[in-house]
Each structure stands twice: as structure tokens, then as C-alpha cells.
Phi, psi and omega in degrees: 000149180239127177093150184303319182294318179292321179294315179300316179299319180296312180296320178298320178296313181302309185288334176293337182268000181238144177273334179198150178205147174216155182227125178246120181274147178241107174048065178299144177242131181232133176235128184237139174218108182062236183264016179235150178210154173234150180225143175220141173204150166265153182210167172238127177252136177241127180232156171236116181232126182052041177080355182257126178269134180227141178236135179209156181282154181217144174245134183231131173229150179203154174244137181234153175231141175269113180238116179061034179084003179244135175274118182239140176289129172258343177204139178214134181222138174226140179210163176254145174301153180300133177293146180082001179264114181287151175306132179088353179265142180278335184225143176290150181264346181247000000 
């Protein structure tokens, strides 16, 4: 999504579809240079939708800028590893 209104609409839709959710980060890495920073972390997200709890891995990367003393995301991306891709494999088999 691009722009605050589109991002807000996406999050509102996502959270409206879940009864509960939690996110556990695994060893976040942050690199800063002047007024810019990048962040990467693997995470596990747990959700409950229609009474069913599901847990899945997530990868998160982001770029931040320090504007007026506040660190703001200028880019944020989250994705899930390819299904059917075994640990240590470069490509999924299915």
C-alpha cells in the first residue's frame, strides 16, 4: 500500500478479520547511518480467525527516516516464506 490512508485501510481490514493476534520477533537487526535506518527481523504471527488459531512465519524489512526527532517508516514489507520450501532449500519443490 502507498500512503497513510491506504495503509490505514489495509490494517483496519486485516484486524477486523481476526479475533486475536500476536507477533513474536526473532533477533531483530537494525543498521543506522545518520538520519536513515533499516530493520530486518523474522517473526512468528499467531492469529485466531473464526475460532481457529493459526501460526506462521513472517519476514519483515523496513526503512526508516528520522524526521523532526521522530523515526518514521518510509518503507515496510512483510512476507511469508514459500509454502513447500524446506529449510535450507533455495527453491520450493511444490
